[in-house]
C-alpha positions in Angstrom: -5.9 0.2 35.7 -4.1 1.4 39.0 -0.8 -0.3 37.8 -1.3 1.0 34.3 -1.6 4.6 35.5 1.8 4.2 37.1 3.7 3.5 33.8 4.9 6.0 31.2 2.6 6.0 28.2 4.7 3.8 26.2 4.7 1.3 28.9 1.0 0.9 28.2 -0.4 -2.8 29.0 -1.4 -2.9 25.1 2.3 -2.1 24.4 3.5 -4.8 27.0 1.4 -7.3 25.3 3.1 -6.5 22.0 6.4 -6.8 23.5 5.7 -10.1 24.9 4.6 -11.6 21.7 7.7 -10.2 19.7 11.1 -10.6 21.5 12.6 -8.4 19.0 10.9 -5.5 20.9 12.2 -6.7 24.0 15.8 -6.4 22.7 15.0 -3.1 21.4 13.6 -1.9 24.7 16.6 -3.2 26.8 19.0 -1.5 24.6 17.2 1.8 24.6 17.4 1.7 28.6 20.9 0.5 28.5 21.9 3.5 26.0 20.1 6.1 28.3 22.3 4.6 31.2 25.5 5.1 29.3 24.7 8.5 28.2 24.0 9.8 31.6 27.0 8.0 33.0 29.1 9.4 30.4 28.0 13.0 31.1 28.4 12.8 34.8 31.8 11.4 34.2 33.0 14.1 32.0 31.8 16.6 34.6 33.5 14.9 37.3 36.9 14.7 35.5 36.6 18.2 34.2 36.6 17.0 30.4 36.9 20.0 28.1 33.4 20.8 26.4 35.2 20.6 23.1 36.9 22.9 20.5 35.2 26.1 19.4 35.7 25.5 15.7 34.2 29.0 14.7 37.0 30.6 17.1 39.9 28.6 15.3 42.0 30.0 12.7 40.8 29.0 9.0 39.5 30.4 6.0 37.8 27.2 4.7 36.5 24.6 7.2 35.8 21.4 5.3 33.5 19.0 7.6 33.3 15.2 7.0 29.9 13.8 8.5 30.6 11.0 10.9 34.4 10.6 10.2 36.2 8.6 12.9 39.7 9.8 13.5 41.6 6.6 13.6 39.9 5.8 10.0 40.9 9.3 8.8 44.4 8.8 9.9 44.8 5.4 8.1 42.9 6.2 4.8 43.7 10.0 4.1 46.8 10.8 2.1 45.7 14.7 2.2 48.6 16.7 2.7 49.0 19.0 6.0 49.2 18.8 9.7 47.0 16.2 11.7 46.2 16.1 15.0 43.0 14.9 17.3 40.3 17.5 18.5 37.3 17.0 20.7 33.9 17.7 19.1 31.6 19.2 21.5 28.9 17.1 20.0 28.0 13.4 19.5 25.7 13.8 16.6 25.5 16.6 14.1 22.8 18.9 15.6 24.6 18.6 19.0 27.6 19.8 17.1 25.7 22.8 15.1 23.9 23.6 18.3 27.0 24.3 20.3 29.2 25.8 17.2 26.6 28.0 15.3 23.4 28.3 17.1 22.6 31.8 18.7 25.7 33.5 17.1 26.1 36.1 14.5 28.5 34.7 11.9 27.8 37.2 9.2 31.5 36.7 7.8 30.9 33.1 7.0 29.0 31.0 4.4 27.8 27.7 5.1 27.5 25.3 2.2 25.8 22.0 3.5 24.5 18.5 2.6 23.4 18.0 6.4 19.5 18.1 6.8 19.9 19.7 10.3 20.7 22.8 8.7 16.9 23.6 8.7 17.0 23.5 12.6 19.3 26.6 12.7 18.0 30.0 13.7 17.6 32.5 10.5 20.3 34.8 10.1 23.2 32.8 11.9 25.5 33.1 8.6 25.9 35.5 5.9 24.4 32.9 3.6 23.4 29.3 3.7 23.9 27.1 0.6 21.4 24.4 1.3 22.2 21.5 -0.8 19.4 19.2 0.2 17.2 20.7 -2.5 19.7 21.9 -5.1 21.9 19.2 -5.2 20.0 16.0 -3.9 20.7 12.8 -5.7 17.5 10.7 -5.9 19.4 7.5 -7.0 21.7 7.5 -4.4 19.5 9.2 -1.7 22.1 11.8 -0.5 24.2 14.6 -2.0 27.1 13.4 -3.7 30.5 14.8 -2.9 31.3 16.1 -6.4 28.2 18.1 -6.2 29.2 19.6 -2.9 32.7 20.5 -4.6 30.7 22.2 -7.3 28.4 24.4 -5.1 31.4 25.1 -2.6 33.5 26.6 -5.3 30.6 28.6 -6.9 30.0 29.9 -3.3 33.5 31.1 -2.9 33.6 33.0 -6.3 30.2 34.7 -5.1 31.6 35.6 -1.8 35.4 35.8 -2.2 35.7 38.0 1.2 33.7 35.2 3.4 34.9 32.5 5.6 33.7 29.3 4.1 32.4 26.0 5.9 31.8 23.1 3.6 29.7 20.0 5.1 30.0 17.0 3.1 27.8 14.2 3.9 30.0 11.3 3.5 31.3 9.1 5.1 27.7 9.0 6.9 25.1 6.7 5.6 23.5 6.2 3.0 26.7 4.4 1.4 27.2 5.1 -2.2 30.2 2.7 -3.0 30.0 -1.0 -4.4 30.0 -2.6 -1.2 27.1 -0.5 0.3 25.1 -1.1 -2.9 25.3 -4.9 -2.5 23.2 -5.1 0.5 21.2 -1.6 -0.4 20.5 -0.9 3.3 17.8 -3.7 3.1 19.1 -5.5 6.1 16.6 -4.1 8.4 13.6 -3.2 6.3 12.7 -6.9 5.3 12.6 -8.0 8.7 10.5 -5.2 10.2 6.5 -5.4 10.5 4.6 -3.2 8.3 4.2 -0.5 11.0 7.9 -0.3 11.9 9.1 0.1 8.5 11.1 3.2 7.2 11.7 4.4 3.8 15.1 4.3 4.2 16.4 1.7 6.6 19.6 2.5 8.5 22.3 -0.3 8.5 23.7 0.9 12.2 20.3 0.5 13.5 20.0 -3.1 11.7 23.2 -3.8 13.6 21.9 -2.6 16.9 19.0 -4.5 16.8 20.3 -7.8 15.7 18.9 -8.0 11.9 20.2 -9.9 9.0 23.4 -8.0 8.4 26.9 -8.1 9.3 29.4 -5.7 10.8 32.0 -6.5 8.5 30.0 -5.3 5.4 28.9 -2.2 7.0 32.2 -1.1 8.1 33.5 -2.0 4.7 31.0 0.2 3.2 31.6 2.9 5.7 35.4 2.9 4.9 34.4 3.1 1.2 32.3 6.2 1.7 35.3 7.9 3.3 37.6 6.5 0.4 35.1 8.0 -1.9 35.0 11.7 -0.7 38.7 12.2 0.2 39.5 12.8 -3.5 36.8 15.4 -3.5 38.2 17.0 -0.4 41.4 17.2 -2.0 40.2 19.0 -5.2 38.4 21.4 -2.9 41.5 21.9 -1.1 43.3 22.8 -4.4 40.5 25.1 -5.7 40.1 27.4 -2.6 42.7 30.0 -1.4 43.5 30.6 2.1 44.1 28.3 5.1 41.8 25.3 5.3 41.0 22.8 7.9 39.3 19.3 7.3 37.5 17.8 10.4 34.3 16.1 11.3 31.0 17.1 13.2 31.7 13.6 15.3 32.7 10.4 15.0 30.9 6.9 14.7 30.7 3.7 16.9 31.3 0.4 15.1 30.7 -1.9 17.9 32.4 -0.4 21.0 31.0 -1.7 24.3 29.3 1.0 26.5 29.7 1.6 30.1 28.3 0.6 32.6 25.9 -1.3 30.6 28.2 -3.4 28.2 26.0 -3.2 25.0 27.6 -3.1 21.7 27.1 0.3 20.3 26.7 1.7 16.5 26.3 5.0 14.8 26.2 8.3 16.8 23.6 8.2 19.4 22.7 11.9 20.6 24.0 12.6 24.2 26.7 9.7 24.5 29.5 11.8 25.0 32.5 9.0 24.6 35.7 9.4 23.2 35.1 7.5 19.8 32.3 9.8 19.3 33.8 12.9 20.3 37.4 12.5 18.9 37.7 14.0 15.3 40.3 14.6 13.0 41.8 18.0 12.7 44.0 18.7 9.4 45.7 22.1 9.0 46.3 23.0 5.3 48.2 26.0 5.2 47.2 28.3 2.0 49.5 30.7 -0.1 47.3 33.7 0.7 45.1 34.3 3.5 41.4 35.8 2.8 40.5 39.2 3.8 37.4 38.5 5.3 34.6 41.0 6.0 31.1 40.7 7.8 28.0 41.7 6.1 24.2 41.5 6.8 22.9 38.0 5.8 21.2 37.6 2.6 17.9 35.7 1.9 19.5 31.9 1.5 16.0 30.7 0.3 16.5 27.5 2.7 13.8 24.7 2.9 11.5 25.5 5.3 11.3 22.5 8.1 7.7 22.0 7.4 8.4 21.0 3.7 7.9 17.5 2.6 11.2 17.5 0.8 13.0 18.0 4.3 11.2 15.0 5.6 12.0 12.8 2.7 15.6 13.7 3.1 15.7 13.1 6.8 14.5 9.7 6.2 17.0 8.9 3.3 19.6 10.0 5.4 18.7 7.8 8.5 17.6 10.7 10.9 13.8 9.6 11.1 
């Protein structure tokens, strides 16, 4: 008992026995420890070399900010044929909430309307924006378990018509998982689920987690599905660009890892772990598309957006489907 009392709760003797009986849990724990080391080292390194904190997207010059969730710069550069001036920027966050917390939290952005398919919207304080159009409720597609890009476009155009004198942020969920193209549908994200014990199952297994934990799924298929998600969303981004006046910027909240090795622990990394501030996660596209007529923007008190409460079962369901819980 004396030894057990010195260990953290999750290192209880019961858990240690469970790990000994299941080698998969040993790999999982070792990966978690390696990721923590790499995350701390990345932050210390950035502090020592004086890396910038990332672009302040709200201070940038745009009328419309179109965000692709989890989009790598290199893939956007290769796959996008959108007209405009493309450059690299450094995001302040390695995942959506870090991005939103840095750019939005604690501010009064009452000249801006936020149209979003990202479930972290419920974590924002009230009255940050003039209005929040939360698509997790009104545009959720039960079959694909996400918000489809065509529905984001429809709601964004409607928001622009409703608020013609406001800046507009439009947050697409793609290329983030779930994968809605034919390649992603081939494995239906079951590469993790059918290998897990009952108490470890989730309602929406995440293929990036499956790769991390060495489940029966291959990186080529997952990356192909991820690329396909980007190909699927880009035409809808183009449609929206053609529908909105003013100057637009197409960017991402963060990137996505596809097997790069960490430092100093050389484990392969996938997805976008929070706090891991490395270039592959922080480098995002920044495509400036000049408009014919700039918007005259005015700030007004926030309206009642009717956003989903963070205790609602709907939110929990959406978070599960999008791989956040």
